[in-house]
N, C-alpha and C positions, 0 to 999 in steps of 0.2 A: 567597562566590563558589563557583560550581560548577566543577569540573574536568571536562574532556572527555578521556577516555583517548585516547592516541595510537592512530590507526587506529580511531576511535570506533565505527564500525559501528552507529550509533544505529538506523538503519532496516533493516539487513540481516536480523537474525533474524526480526523481525516481518513483513517483506515476504516472506521465504521461507516462513514458516508460513502466511501469508495465501494465497500462490500455491498452496500444497498443500491449502488448505481446512482447515488445522489450527488456525487462530487463532480467537479469540472476538471478538465485536463490542466487548466492553468493552475489549479490548486496543487498539483504535483510539483510544479516549479516553485511555487511559494513555499511549500513544505521543505523542499531542498534548500531554498535560500535561507530559511530560518535555521535549519540544521547547520548550514555552513557558517552562519553568523555566530552560532553558539559554540561550535567546536573551536577550542583553543583560545576562547575569549572570556573565560570565567575561571575563578579559582576553585570552583566546586567540581569535583570529579564526575558528578552526575551530569554535568553539562555535556562533556564529551561522550559519556556513556549513553546519553539519550540521543545524541546526534548521529552516532555511528550506525546504528541499525537503520535509521531512516535513509542515510546516505547509501548504505549498502543495498537495501531493498530497491531503491530507485535506480541505482547503477545497474543492477543485475536483472531486475524484474519490471522495469518501468512499462514495457510493452504489455505485461499482464495487467497492471493497474489501469492502463489506458483502455484495454479491452473491456475490463469490468465496468469502467465508467461509460463506455460507448454502448454496452449491452445490458444495461439495467442491473448490474451486479452479478451477472452470470460469469462463470469462470471460463477461461480459455481451455482449461483441462476438461471441464464438464461438457463443453461444446465441441470437443474434438471429434471428428467423424469416426475415427477408429474406436473410440470409447463407446459411441452410440451403437456401432455394429456389434461390438463385443457384448454390450449390455442387452441388446435385443436378442442376441443368440442365447442368452441366459434367461430370457423371459422378463427382462426389466427394461423400462424406458427411462432414459436420463437425457438431460441437456436441453429440455424445453424448447 
């Protein structure tokens, strides 16, 4: 059985590094591997509860995490051309 430390924070360091653009693409796979190893292999309900959001986010939004890693933490949404056009029309510049 695998133990999940109290206040597990399974996804916190990786998410913060990804948001700053300091993660590597390989770390997404490692994070998913850890989540898969925890799910269903511990008697603690927090094990599954900590693994499911990581699995879900990577299943549905992996491309967005990869974009943030590749673009120094910038969001796919904030870099969208239509968002920049709309923001410029309102006198604001977004998307760096």
